Structure formats: C-alpha cells, structure tokens
VMD Tcl script that builds the backbone (N, CA, C; Angstrom):
set m [mol new atoms 525]
animate dup $m
set s [atomselect $m all]
$s set {name element resname resid chain x y z} {
  {N N UNK 1 A 49.931 48.420 90.556}
  {CA C UNK 1 A 48.593 47.888 90.161}
  {C C UNK 1 A 48.233 48.732 89.624}
  {N N UNK 2 A 47.655 47.569 88.077}
  {CA C UNK 2 A 46.795 48.569 87.220}
  {C C UNK 2 A 46.068 49.673 87.276}
  {N N UNK 3 A 46.800 50.301 86.260}
  {CA C UNK 3 A 45.613 51.288 86.382}
  {C C UNK 3 A 43.877 51.297 86.486}
  {N N UNK 4 A 43.564 50.452 85.262}
  {CA C UNK 4 A 42.350 50.147 85.684}
  {C C UNK 4 A 41.815 49.847 86.517}
  {N N UNK 5 A 42.901 48.723 87.327}
  {CA C UNK 5 A 42.340 48.015 89.057}
  {C C UNK 5 A 41.599 48.898 89.632}
  {N N UNK 6 A 43.112 49.987 89.723}
  {CA C UNK 6 A 43.394 50.965 91.198}
  {C C UNK 6 A 41.867 51.902 90.550}
  {N N UNK 7 A 41.217 52.160 89.261}
  {CA C UNK 7 A 40.145 52.761 88.978}
  {C C UNK 7 A 38.692 52.033 89.550}
  {N N UNK 8 A 38.689 51.004 89.006}
  {CA C UNK 8 A 37.664 50.435 89.631}
  {C C UNK 8 A 37.564 50.213 91.469}
  {N N UNK 9 A 38.782 50.058 91.779}
  {CA C UNK 9 A 38.923 50.013 93.415}
  {C C UNK 9 A 38.470 51.440 94.067}
  {N N UNK 10 A 38.553 52.366 93.344}
  {CA C UNK 10 A 38.311 53.768 93.759}
  {C C UNK 10 A 36.984 53.745 93.755}
  {N N UNK 11 A 36.135 53.074 92.417}
  {CA C UNK 11 A 34.634 53.103 92.031}
  {C C UNK 11 A 33.802 52.525 93.410}
  {N N UNK 12 A 34.518 51.323 93.639}
  {CA C UNK 12 A 33.963 50.332 95.042}
  {C C UNK 12 A 33.992 51.106 95.946}
  {N N UNK 13 A 34.766 51.689 96.349}
  {CA C UNK 13 A 35.438 52.776 97.148}
  {C C UNK 13 A 34.090 53.614 97.535}
  {N N UNK 14 A 34.033 54.474 96.490}
  {CA C UNK 14 A 32.820 55.320 96.825}
  {C C UNK 14 A 31.498 54.369 96.663}
  {N N UNK 15 A 31.364 53.775 96.085}
  {CA C UNK 15 A 30.201 52.331 96.254}
  {C C UNK 15 A 29.830 51.844 97.690}
  {N N UNK 16 A 30.823 52.130 98.753}
  {CA C UNK 16 A 30.742 51.268 99.376}
  {C C UNK 16 A 30.194 52.521 100.534}
  {N N UNK 17 A 31.317 53.726 100.492}
  {CA C UNK 17 A 30.767 54.850 100.987}
  {C C UNK 17 A 29.612 55.154 100.975}
  {N N UNK 18 A 28.928 55.021 100.092}
  {CA C UNK 18 A 27.218 55.621 99.838}
  {C C UNK 18 A 26.540 53.792 100.714}
  {N N UNK 19 A 27.057 52.995 100.201}
  {CA C UNK 19 A 25.957 51.447 100.726}
  {C C UNK 19 A 26.137 51.883 102.459}
  {N N UNK 20 A 27.300 52.549 102.724}
  {CA C UNK 20 A 27.301 52.606 104.577}
  {C C UNK 20 A 26.178 53.446 104.758}
  {N N UNK 21 A 26.148 54.642 103.961}
  {CA C UNK 21 A 25.410 56.086 104.234}
  {C C UNK 21 A 23.882 55.091 104.467}
  {N N UNK 22 A 23.560 54.616 103.457}
  {CA C UNK 22 A 21.995 53.984 103.476}
  {C C UNK 22 A 22.069 53.201 104.440}
  {N N UNK 23 A 22.760 52.387 105.021}
  {CA C UNK 23 A 22.447 51.292 106.226}
  {C C UNK 23 A 22.284 52.248 107.290}
  {N N UNK 24 A 23.078 53.386 107.403}
  {CA C UNK 24 A 22.949 53.873 108.988}
  {C C UNK 24 A 21.781 54.633 108.487}
  {N N UNK 25 A 21.320 55.192 107.242}
  {CA C UNK 25 A 20.143 55.902 107.163}
  {C C UNK 25 A 19.001 55.169 107.641}
  {N N UNK 26 A 19.057 53.997 107.564}
  {CA C UNK 26 A 17.799 52.949 107.335}
  {C C UNK 26 A 18.511 52.612 109.167}
  {N N UNK 27 A 19.377 52.318 109.399}
  {CA C UNK 27 A 19.249 52.130 111.488}
  {C C UNK 27 A 18.386 53.017 111.601}
  {N N UNK 28 A 19.066 54.618 111.579}
  {CA C UNK 28 A 18.372 55.386 112.241}
  {C C UNK 28 A 16.774 55.716 111.866}
  {N N UNK 29 A 16.256 55.408 110.479}
  {CA C UNK 29 A 14.992 55.555 110.638}
  {C C UNK 29 A 14.609 54.587 111.418}
  {N N UNK 30 A 15.101 53.433 111.491}
  {CA C UNK 30 A 14.461 52.474 112.839}
  {C C UNK 30 A 13.855 52.808 113.873}
  {N N UNK 31 A 15.629 52.899 114.460}
  {CA C UNK 31 A 15.211 54.189 116.121}
  {C C UNK 31 A 14.316 55.198 115.786}
  {N N UNK 32 A 13.864 55.947 114.950}
  {CA C UNK 32 A 12.802 56.494 114.826}
  {C C UNK 32 A 11.625 56.176 115.048}
  {N N UNK 33 A 11.418 55.215 114.025}
  {CA C UNK 33 A 9.966 54.463 114.253}
  {C C UNK 33 A 10.020 54.217 115.498}
  {N N UNK 34 A 10.810 53.546 116.266}
  {CA C UNK 34 A 10.627 52.809 117.403}
  {C C UNK 34 A 10.196 53.833 118.110}
  {N N UNK 35 A 11.263 55.365 118.549}
  {CA C UNK 35 A 10.842 56.268 119.260}
  {C C UNK 35 A 9.077 56.702 119.465}
  {N N UNK 36 A 9.066 56.744 117.744}
  {CA C UNK 36 A 7.404 57.073 117.409}
  {C C UNK 36 A 6.169 56.187 117.881}
  {N N UNK 37 A 6.648 55.305 118.104}
  {CA C UNK 37 A 5.581 53.818 118.161}
  {C C UNK 37 A 5.223 53.926 120.217}
  {N N UNK 38 A 6.711 54.572 120.833}
  {CA C UNK 38 A 6.548 54.629 122.035}
  {C C UNK 38 A 5.981 56.011 122.298}
  {N N UNK 39 A 5.797 57.235 121.816}
  {CA C UNK 39 A 5.234 58.675 121.911}
  {C C UNK 39 A 3.919 57.657 122.111}
  {N N UNK 40 A 3.583 56.856 120.595}
  {CA C UNK 40 A 2.431 56.936 120.245}
  {C C UNK 40 A 1.468 56.221 121.508}
  {N N UNK 41 A 2.155 55.122 121.960}
  {CA C UNK 41 A 1.599 54.366 123.257}
  {C C UNK 41 A 1.706 55.280 124.538}
  {N N UNK 42 A 2.564 56.118 124.473}
  {CA C UNK 42 A 2.557 57.124 125.699}
  {C C UNK 42 A 1.048 58.088 125.838}
  {N N UNK 43 A 0.851 58.686 124.217}
  {CA C UNK 43 A -0.280 59.872 124.022}
  {C C UNK 43 A -1.625 58.984 124.355}
  {N N UNK 44 A -1.671 58.116 123.714}
  {CA C UNK 44 A -2.968 56.499 123.929}
  {C C UNK 44 A -3.033 56.798 125.744}
  {N N UNK 45 A -2.230 56.396 126.503}
  {CA C UNK 45 A -2.258 56.137 127.650}
  {C C UNK 45 A -3.068 57.566 128.475}
  {N N UNK 46 A -2.121 58.565 127.719}
  {CA C UNK 46 A -2.654 59.597 128.397}
  {C C UNK 46 A -4.353 60.559 127.660}
  {N N UNK 47 A -4.459 59.816 126.800}
  {CA C UNK 47 A -5.781 59.965 126.058}
  {C C UNK 47 A -6.820 59.756 127.066}
  {N N UNK 48 A -6.264 57.768 127.195}
  {CA C UNK 48 A -7.441 57.209 128.331}
  {C C UNK 48 A -7.091 57.875 129.651}
  {N N UNK 49 A -6.415 58.340 129.865}
  {CA C UNK 49 A -6.328 58.812 131.259}
  {C C UNK 49 A -7.395 60.376 131.603}
  {N N UNK 50 A -6.941 61.065 130.437}
  {CA C UNK 50 A -8.001 62.067 129.846}
  {C C UNK 50 A -9.957 61.461 130.039}
  {N N UNK 51 A -10.136 60.296 129.794}
  {CA C UNK 51 A -11.033 60.115 129.518}
  {C C UNK 51 A -11.953 59.816 130.943}
  {N N UNK 52 A -10.908 59.134 131.601}
  {CA C UNK 52 A -10.743 58.760 133.117}
  {C C UNK 52 A -11.573 60.286 133.621}
  {N N UNK 53 A -10.736 61.034 133.424}
  {CA C UNK 53 A -11.086 62.146 134.029}
  {C C UNK 53 A -12.253 62.601 134.014}
  {N N UNK 54 A -12.483 63.094 132.703}
  {CA C UNK 54 A -13.994 62.983 132.112}
  {C C UNK 54 A -14.984 62.871 132.455}
  {N N UNK 55 A -14.971 61.213 133.062}
  {CA C UNK 55 A -15.865 59.943 133.406}
  {C C UNK 55 A -15.837 60.831 135.059}
  {N N UNK 56 A -14.992 60.714 135.642}
  {CA C UNK 56 A -14.933 61.349 137.253}
  {C C UNK 56 A -15.256 62.721 137.178}
  {N N UNK 57 A -15.903 63.259 136.426}
  {CA C UNK 57 A -15.625 65.043 136.460}
  {C C UNK 57 A -17.425 64.350 136.574}
  {N N UNK 58 A -17.868 63.884 135.339}
  {CA C UNK 58 A -19.228 63.997 135.332}
  {C C UNK 58 A -19.986 63.273 136.677}
  {N N UNK 59 A -19.233 61.739 136.949}
  {CA C UNK 59 A -19.498 61.664 138.082}
  {C C UNK 59 A -19.830 62.412 139.708}
  {N N UNK 60 A -18.673 63.047 139.542}
  {CA C UNK 60 A -18.780 63.871 140.594}
  {C C UNK 60 A -19.604 65.223 140.925}
  {N N UNK 61 A -20.175 65.972 139.572}
  {CA C UNK 61 A -21.496 66.459 139.207}
  {C C UNK 61 A -22.369 65.825 139.521}
  {N N UNK 62 A -22.307 64.925 138.946}
  {CA C UNK 62 A -24.279 64.332 139.556}
  {C C UNK 62 A -24.433 64.292 141.047}
  {N N UNK 63 A -23.020 63.693 141.576}
  {CA C UNK 63 A -22.900 63.628 143.247}
  {C C UNK 63 A -23.213 64.319 144.048}
  {N N UNK 64 A -22.696 65.799 143.403}
  {CA C UNK 64 A -23.292 66.808 143.673}
  {C C UNK 64 A -24.723 67.086 143.978}
  {N N UNK 65 A -25.049 66.901 142.813}
  {CA C UNK 65 A -26.474 67.210 142.379}
  {C C UNK 65 A -27.395 66.463 142.800}
  {N N UNK 66 A -27.105 65.094 143.061}
  {CA C UNK 66 A -27.786 63.790 143.967}
  {C C UNK 66 A -27.774 64.793 145.256}
  {N N UNK 67 A -26.649 65.260 146.204}
  {CA C UNK 67 A -26.764 65.643 147.727}
  {C C UNK 67 A -27.563 67.011 147.843}
  {N N UNK 68 A -27.850 67.427 146.604}
  {CA C UNK 68 A -29.068 68.874 146.808}
  {C C UNK 68 A -30.343 68.086 146.701}
  {N N UNK 69 A -30.495 67.235 145.726}
  {CA C UNK 69 A -31.567 66.762 145.790}
  {C C UNK 69 A -32.273 65.893 147.163}
  {N N UNK 70 A -31.150 65.338 147.457}
  {CA C UNK 70 A -31.112 64.906 149.052}
  {C C UNK 70 A -31.646 66.045 150.101}
  {N N UNK 71 A -30.560 66.991 150.089}
  {CA C UNK 71 A -30.844 67.895 150.752}
  {C C UNK 71 A -32.346 68.243 151.227}
  {N N UNK 72 A -33.258 68.708 149.932}
  {CA C UNK 72 A -34.303 68.707 149.431}
  {C C UNK 72 A -35.454 68.156 149.671}
  {N N UNK 73 A -35.177 66.424 149.496}
  {CA C UNK 73 A -35.888 65.558 150.107}
  {C C UNK 73 A -36.511 65.741 151.946}
  {N N UNK 74 A -34.691 66.079 152.080}
  {CA C UNK 74 A -35.318 66.133 153.977}
  {C C UNK 74 A -35.624 66.788 154.120}
  {N N UNK 75 A -35.403 68.296 153.445}
  {CA C UNK 75 A -36.281 69.711 153.890}
  {C C UNK 75 A -37.668 69.397 153.952}
  {N N UNK 76 A -38.247 69.176 152.654}
  {CA C UNK 76 A -39.462 68.054 152.433}
  {C C UNK 76 A -40.606 67.620 153.138}
  {N N UNK 77 A -39.280 66.814 153.983}
  {CA C UNK 77 A -39.721 65.500 154.645}
  {C C UNK 77 A -40.198 64.860 153.918}
  {N N UNK 78 A -39.953 64.281 152.340}
  {CA C UNK 78 A -40.611 63.309 151.747}
  {C C UNK 78 A -39.451 61.905 151.911}
  {N N UNK 79 A -39.769 60.950 152.761}
  {CA C UNK 79 A -39.106 59.843 153.013}
  {C C UNK 79 A -38.452 58.995 151.552}
  {N N UNK 80 A -39.773 58.734 151.034}
  {CA C UNK 80 A -39.175 57.721 149.963}
  {C C UNK 80 A -38.895 58.809 149.038}
  {N N UNK 81 A -38.455 60.013 148.484}
  {CA C UNK 81 A -37.670 60.385 147.903}
  {C C UNK 81 A -36.519 60.454 148.358}
  {N N UNK 82 A -36.033 60.480 149.586}
  {CA C UNK 82 A -34.738 60.393 150.049}
  {C C UNK 82 A -34.175 59.078 150.404}
  {N N UNK 83 A -35.199 57.864 150.347}
  {CA C UNK 83 A -34.438 56.781 149.960}
  {C C UNK 83 A -34.040 56.986 148.765}
  {N N UNK 84 A -34.489 56.773 147.869}
  {CA C UNK 84 A -34.160 56.903 146.225}
  {C C UNK 84 A -33.136 57.631 146.308}
  {N N UNK 85 A -33.039 58.717 146.462}
  {CA C UNK 85 A -31.546 59.737 146.455}
  {C C UNK 85 A -30.398 59.051 147.235}
  {N N UNK 86 A -30.802 58.686 148.786}
  {CA C UNK 86 A -29.931 57.663 149.245}
  {C C UNK 86 A -29.127 56.475 147.942}
  {N N UNK 87 A -30.130 55.897 147.726}
  {CA C UNK 87 A -29.413 54.838 146.710}
  {C C UNK 87 A -28.786 55.128 145.389}
  {N N UNK 88 A -29.298 56.362 144.798}
  {CA C UNK 88 A -28.764 56.811 143.647}
  {C C UNK 88 A -27.473 56.956 144.364}
  {N N UNK 89 A -27.203 58.008 145.072}
  {CA C UNK 89 A -26.246 58.276 145.711}
  {C C UNK 89 A -25.213 57.570 145.811}
  {N N UNK 90 A -25.310 56.812 146.946}
  {CA C UNK 90 A -24.619 54.884 146.794}
  {C C UNK 90 A -24.200 54.214 145.433}
  {N N UNK 91 A -25.247 54.649 144.961}
  {CA C UNK 91 A -24.410 53.648 143.592}
  {C C UNK 91 A -23.796 54.701 142.783}
  {N N UNK 92 A -23.649 56.071 142.819}
  {CA C UNK 92 A -23.032 56.669 141.946}
  {C C UNK 92 A -21.439 56.805 142.935}
  {N N UNK 93 A -21.452 56.617 144.509}
  {CA C UNK 93 A -20.615 56.826 144.838}
  {C C UNK 93 A -19.533 55.415 144.712}
  {N N UNK 94 A -20.300 54.067 144.495}
  {CA C UNK 94 A -19.271 53.290 143.889}
  {C C UNK 94 A -18.875 53.129 142.646}
  {N N UNK 95 A -19.280 54.073 141.821}
  {CA C UNK 95 A -19.363 54.156 140.471}
  {C C UNK 95 A -17.734 55.313 140.426}
  {N N UNK 96 A -18.162 55.907 141.554}
  {CA C UNK 96 A -16.893 57.103 141.545}
  {C C UNK 96 A -15.278 56.110 142.191}
  {N N UNK 97 A -15.730 55.188 142.779}
  {CA C UNK 97 A -14.685 54.565 143.297}
  {C C UNK 97 A -14.116 53.700 141.760}
  {N N UNK 98 A -15.313 52.747 141.238}
  {CA C UNK 98 A -14.856 51.791 140.273}
  {C C UNK 98 A -14.149 52.431 139.657}
  {N N UNK 99 A -14.448 53.787 138.896}
  {CA C UNK 99 A -14.042 54.558 137.466}
  {C C UNK 99 A -12.402 55.155 138.630}
  {N N UNK 100 A -12.408 56.002 140.122}
  {CA C UNK 100 A -10.938 56.256 140.126}
  {C C UNK 100 A -9.734 55.547 140.154}
  {N N UNK 101 A -10.482 53.979 140.947}
  {CA C UNK 101 A -9.518 52.643 140.687}
  {C C UNK 101 A -8.859 52.532 139.313}
  {N N UNK 102 A -9.204 52.545 138.396}
  {CA C UNK 102 A -9.245 52.689 136.839}
  {C C UNK 102 A -8.273 53.904 136.601}
  {N N UNK 103 A -8.733 54.997 137.383}
  {CA C UNK 103 A -8.157 55.721 136.674}
  {C C UNK 103 A -6.689 55.820 137.531}
  {N N UNK 104 A -6.915 55.115 138.710}
  {CA C UNK 104 A -5.171 55.180 139.327}
  {C C UNK 104 A -3.987 54.159 138.293}
  {N N UNK 105 A -4.942 52.942 137.846}
  {CA C UNK 105 A -4.601 52.205 136.561}
  {C C UNK 105 A -3.569 53.224 135.902}
  {N N UNK 106 A -4.619 53.581 135.176}
  {CA C UNK 106 A -4.415 54.559 133.797}
  {C C UNK 106 A -3.118 55.349 134.091}
  {N N UNK 107 A -3.552 56.355 135.321}
  {CA C UNK 107 A -2.345 57.108 135.522}
  {C C UNK 107 A -0.943 56.512 135.742}
  {N N UNK 108 A -0.617 55.117 136.430}
  {CA C UNK 108 A 0.388 54.363 136.450}
  {C C UNK 108 A 0.575 54.291 135.230}
  {N N UNK 109 A 0.324 54.069 134.150}
  {CA C UNK 109 A 0.612 53.173 132.744}
  {C C UNK 109 A 0.994 54.443 131.911}
  {N N UNK 110 A 0.059 55.639 132.578}
  {CA C UNK 110 A 0.568 56.746 131.864}
  {C C UNK 110 A 1.926 56.870 132.303}
  {N N UNK 111 A 2.129 56.915 133.651}
  {CA C UNK 111 A 3.871 57.364 134.507}
  {C C UNK 111 A 4.867 56.381 133.944}
  {N N UNK 112 A 3.897 55.206 133.489}
  {CA C UNK 112 A 5.383 54.302 133.221}
  {C C UNK 112 A 5.802 54.308 131.294}
  {N N UNK 113 A 4.380 54.800 130.835}
  {CA C UNK 113 A 4.633 55.147 129.504}
  {C C UNK 113 A 5.747 56.532 129.187}
  {N N UNK 114 A 5.349 57.481 129.975}
  {CA C UNK 114 A 6.460 58.749 130.374}
  {C C UNK 114 A 7.131 58.778 130.394}
  {N N UNK 115 A 7.552 57.637 131.574}
  {CA C UNK 115 A 9.078 57.542 131.849}
  {C C UNK 115 A 9.653 56.737 130.934}
  {N N UNK 116 A 8.942 55.545 130.209}
  {CA C UNK 116 A 9.620 54.818 129.108}
  {C C UNK 116 A 10.121 55.576 127.939}
  {N N UNK 117 A 9.039 56.596 127.451}
  {CA C UNK 117 A 9.445 57.783 125.959}
  {C C UNK 117 A 10.708 58.402 126.644}
  {N N UNK 118 A 10.928 58.723 128.268}
  {CA C UNK 118 A 11.790 59.870 128.512}
  {C C UNK 118 A 13.354 58.776 128.132}
  {N N UNK 119 A 13.754 58.029 128.720}
  {CA C UNK 119 A 14.466 56.998 128.594}
  {C C UNK 119 A 14.959 56.247 127.348}
  {N N UNK 120 A 13.681 55.903 126.841}
  {CA C UNK 120 A 13.870 55.538 125.047}
  {C C UNK 120 A 14.142 56.721 124.627}
  {N N UNK 121 A 13.932 58.067 124.442}
  {CA C UNK 121 A 14.645 59.375 123.621}
  {C C UNK 121 A 15.897 59.221 124.139}
  {N N UNK 122 A 16.589 59.446 125.060}
  {CA C UNK 122 A 17.614 59.368 125.772}
  {C C UNK 122 A 18.372 58.165 124.954}
  {N N UNK 123 A 18.201 56.731 125.358}
  {CA C UNK 123 A 18.579 55.769 124.600}
  {C C UNK 123 A 19.039 56.123 123.143}
  {N N UNK 124 A 18.064 56.553 122.559}
  {CA C UNK 124 A 18.176 56.367 120.735}
  {C C UNK 124 A 18.681 57.333 120.767}
  {N N UNK 125 A 19.013 58.775 121.491}
  {CA C UNK 125 A 19.709 59.786 121.007}
  {C C UNK 125 A 21.167 59.212 121.190}
  {N N UNK 126 A 21.462 58.354 122.054}
  {CA C UNK 126 A 23.119 58.351 122.286}
  {C C UNK 126 A 23.344 57.053 121.223}
  {N N UNK 127 A 22.268 56.052 121.216}
  {CA C UNK 127 A 22.619 55.386 119.853}
  {C C UNK 127 A 22.556 55.755 118.480}
  {N N UNK 128 A 21.659 56.840 118.501}
  {CA C UNK 128 A 22.160 57.457 116.900}
  {C C UNK 128 A 23.282 58.111 117.077}
  {N N UNK 129 A 23.589 58.671 118.191}
  {CA C UNK 129 A 24.998 59.476 118.188}
  {C C UNK 129 A 25.465 58.442 117.653}
  {N N UNK 130 A 26.160 57.455 118.642}
  {CA C UNK 130 A 26.766 56.492 118.133}
  {C C UNK 130 A 26.918 56.186 116.524}
  {N N UNK 131 A 25.808 55.914 115.900}
  {CA C UNK 131 A 25.964 55.285 115.069}
  {C C UNK 131 A 26.405 56.286 113.609}
  {N N UNK 132 A 26.236 57.817 114.164}
  {CA C UNK 132 A 26.742 58.809 113.441}
  {C C UNK 132 A 28.081 58.602 113.606}
  {N N UNK 133 A 28.637 58.715 114.628}
  {CA C UNK 133 A 30.065 58.989 114.585}
  {C C UNK 133 A 31.061 57.537 114.463}
  {N N UNK 134 A 30.362 56.201 114.488}
  {CA C UNK 134 A 30.993 55.246 113.379}
  {C C UNK 134 A 31.360 55.229 111.943}
  {N N UNK 135 A 29.947 55.726 111.819}
  {CA C UNK 135 A 29.342 56.139 110.297}
  {C C UNK 135 A 30.482 57.055 109.278}
  {N N UNK 136 A 30.585 58.453 110.397}
  {CA C UNK 136 A 31.803 59.363 110.278}
  {C C UNK 136 A 33.151 58.710 110.421}
  {N N UNK 137 A 33.439 58.312 110.991}
  {CA C UNK 137 A 34.758 57.505 111.254}
  {C C UNK 137 A 34.980 56.388 110.194}
  {N N UNK 138 A 34.180 55.331 109.883}
  {CA C UNK 138 A 34.024 54.746 108.841}
  {C C UNK 138 A 33.964 55.141 107.226}
  {N N UNK 139 A 33.377 56.269 107.232}
  {CA C UNK 139 A 33.597 57.385 105.655}
  {C C UNK 139 A 34.610 57.857 105.922}
  {N N UNK 140 A 34.910 58.652 106.954}
  {CA C UNK 140 A 36.868 59.412 106.773}
  {C C UNK 140 A 37.773 58.545 106.368}
  {N N UNK 141 A 37.929 57.189 107.028}
  {CA C UNK 141 A 38.597 56.246 106.633}
  {C C UNK 141 A 38.536 55.542 105.116}
  {N N UNK 142 A 37.242 55.215 104.903}
  {CA C UNK 142 A 37.490 55.438 102.917}
  {C C UNK 142 A 37.484 56.530 102.440}
  {N N UNK 143 A 37.005 57.586 102.798}
  {CA C UNK 143 A 38.109 58.602 101.804}
  {C C UNK 143 A 39.351 59.011 101.780}
  {N N UNK 144 A 39.924 59.003 103.245}
  {CA C UNK 144 A 41.259 58.791 102.930}
  {C C UNK 144 A 41.769 57.593 101.740}
  {N N UNK 145 A 41.304 56.800 102.114}
  {CA C UNK 145 A 41.943 55.556 101.282}
  {C C UNK 145 A 41.660 56.229 100.186}
  {N N UNK 146 A 40.157 56.274 99.789}
  {CA C UNK 146 A 40.118 56.810 98.226}
  {C C UNK 146 A 40.818 58.182 97.862}
  {N N UNK 147 A 41.189 59.394 98.513}
  {CA C UNK 147 A 42.121 60.388 98.360}
  {C C UNK 147 A 43.436 59.907 97.384}
  {N N UNK 148 A 44.036 58.857 98.451}
  {CA C UNK 148 A 45.314 58.433 98.501}
  {C C UNK 148 A 45.343 57.717 97.215}
  {N N UNK 149 A 44.242 56.561 97.085}
  {CA C UNK 149 A 44.139 55.880 95.664}
  {C C UNK 149 A 44.115 57.010 94.043}
  {N N UNK 150 A 42.871 57.993 94.377}
  {CA C UNK 150 A 42.736 59.019 93.239}
  {C C UNK 150 A 44.374 59.211 93.342}
  {N N UNK 151 A 45.096 59.990 93.787}
  {CA C UNK 151 A 46.267 60.761 94.109}
  {C C UNK 151 A 46.990 60.374 93.529}
  {N N UNK 152 A 47.140 58.256 93.889}
  {CA C UNK 152 A 48.167 57.661 93.220}
  {C C UNK 152 A 47.633 57.408 91.402}
  {N N UNK 153 A 46.706 57.656 91.291}
  {CA C UNK 153 A 45.704 57.435 89.880}
  {C C UNK 153 A 46.462 58.824 88.836}
  {N N UNK 154 A 46.691 59.771 89.592}
  {CA C UNK 154 A 46.870 61.402 89.062}
  {C C UNK 154 A 48.077 60.482 88.980}
  {N N UNK 155 A 48.409 60.696 89.833}
  {CA C UNK 155 A 50.437 60.371 89.150}
  {C C UNK 155 A 50.400 59.608 88.205}
  {N N UNK 156 A 49.812 58.369 88.407}
  {CA C UNK 156 A 50.100 57.146 87.262}
  {C C UNK 156 A 49.763 57.585 85.799}
  {N N UNK 157 A 48.497 58.621 86.097}
  {CA C UNK 157 A 47.968 59.278 84.715}
  {C C UNK 157 A 49.273 59.866 84.268}
  {N N UNK 158 A 49.922 60.593 85.234}
  {CA C UNK 158 A 50.558 61.854 84.896}
  {C C UNK 158 A 51.758 60.778 84.083}
  {N N UNK 159 A 52.119 59.784 84.969}
  {CA C UNK 159 A 53.858 58.960 83.818}
  {C C UNK 159 A 53.430 58.477 82.652}
  {N N UNK 160 A 51.873 58.110 82.561}
  {CA C UNK 160 A 51.262 57.224 81.653}
  {C C UNK 160 A 51.408 58.443 80.116}
  {N N UNK 161 A 51.093 59.901 80.763}
  {CA C UNK 161 A 50.936 60.734 79.506}
  {C C UNK 161 A 52.723 61.115 79.300}
  {N N UNK 162 A 53.283 61.194 80.062}
  {CA C UNK 162 A 54.795 61.472 80.061}
  {C C UNK 162 A 55.696 60.377 78.867}
  {N N UNK 163 A 55.101 59.258 79.274}
  {CA C UNK 163 A 55.599 58.208 78.657}
  {C C UNK 163 A 54.831 57.906 76.912}
  {N N UNK 164 A 53.471 58.424 77.105}
  {CA C UNK 164 A 53.077 58.352 75.918}
  {C C UNK 164 A 53.203 59.200 74.645}
  {N N UNK 165 A 53.654 60.811 75.245}
  {CA C UNK 165 A 53.970 61.686 74.778}
  {C C UNK 165 A 54.885 62.261 73.104}
  {N N UNK 166 A 55.883 61.053 73.806}
  {CA C UNK 166 A 56.815 60.489 72.662}
  {C C UNK 166 A 56.035 60.059 71.366}
  {N N UNK 167 A 55.372 58.692 72.040}
  {CA C UNK 167 A 54.873 57.905 70.801}
  {C C UNK 167 A 54.095 58.582 70.529}
  {N N UNK 168 A 53.320 59.721 70.771}
  {CA C UNK 168 A 52.390 60.574 70.346}
  {C C UNK 168 A 52.734 61.405 69.237}
  {N N UNK 169 A 53.712 61.995 69.592}
  {CA C UNK 169 A 54.439 62.659 68.496}
  {C C UNK 169 A 54.957 62.283 67.208}
  {N N UNK 170 A 55.584 60.886 67.884}
  {CA C UNK 170 A 56.192 60.177 67.111}
  {C C UNK 170 A 55.393 59.727 65.641}
  {N N UNK 171 A 53.617 59.471 66.240}
  {CA C UNK 171 A 52.653 58.559 65.134}
  {C C UNK 171 A 52.431 59.988 65.081}
  {N N UNK 172 A 52.280 61.224 65.344}
  {CA C UNK 172 A 51.810 63.141 64.128}
  {C C UNK 172 A 52.996 62.580 63.065}
  {N N UNK 173 A 53.950 62.755 63.554}
  {CA C UNK 173 A 55.067 62.735 62.755}
  {C C UNK 173 A 55.003 61.908 61.405}
  {N N UNK 174 A 54.999 60.936 61.789}
  {CA C UNK 174 A 54.745 59.793 60.489}
  {C C UNK 174 A 53.481 60.045 59.515}
  {N N UNK 175 A 52.496 60.561 60.385}
  {CA C UNK 175 A 51.715 60.830 59.540}
  {C C UNK 175 A 51.456 62.102 58.345}
}
mol reanalyze $m
mol bondsrecalc $m
mol representation Tube
mol addrep $m
C-alpha cells in the first residue's frame, strides 16, 4: 500500500476513534438526562406528598381545636353552639378522610417513582458501564490497528529515506 494511502488511513482511523468517543458521550448524556427526568418526577411526587402532609396537619390541628370548642360548649350548656361545632367537626373529619385518601395515592405514586428511580439508576449504570466497555474495546482495537499502521509507516519512511539517500547525495554532488 502506498505511503500516502496509509497515512490517510491512519488519519481516518484517528477520526473514527474521535467519532466513536463523541457517539458514546452522546449516548451516555442521553442516559443521564433520562435519569434526571426520573429524579425530577420522584421529587415532584415527594413535594406533592409533603403538601398533603401539611394539609393533614392543619386539618388535624383544626379538629383538635373544634373538639376543645365542643367540650367548652358542652360544659357551658350551649346547645346551638354545640350543634354548630359538631357540624364543623363532621365537615373537618370528612375533609381529613378525603385528604388522607389523596395522600395515600400520592404516597403510592412516590413509592412507585422512588422504586422506578432506583431501578432506573441501576439499569442506567449497567448500560453506561456496557457502553464504556464497548467503547474501550473498540478504541483499543482501533488504537492497535493504528499503531500497526504507524509502525508500518515508520518502516516505509526509513526504507524511502535509505533509498533516497544516494539520490540526494548524487544531487548534492551535481550542484
């Protein structure tokens, strides 16, 4: 193979190694983006759960306050106020139940998202590791071929220099 073609081939192989590296880098970036999206969804579910917890806490506090007011109305013998407090307490209890059910659903979504995030993290780590191993193996192969090619080029360059030396000397002597 002529020297020029081998040199061009070496350049092509070096470009292929660089291109492969960019390809694997993009694939790993895509995996990372997917992982971040799943983390975002898990964090959203966690925030929703915290909102329900805050609402439940507020409703529970209101329920305790209503119980205290009902107790005061009972002691004071104020039947109208007692009925009003009982209605408010019943309404608060229903709201507590409703928010509690919504919180349970949010807790399930969070647990699912958390599990999904953990499984995704393991899957992405395995995939990224596989990609890196594949890239490393392919790069080693290309580097090995490139080294062989460069060694061949060095040998040919030496042969060309040895063959050209007498011609160069003869040319210099003619001048």
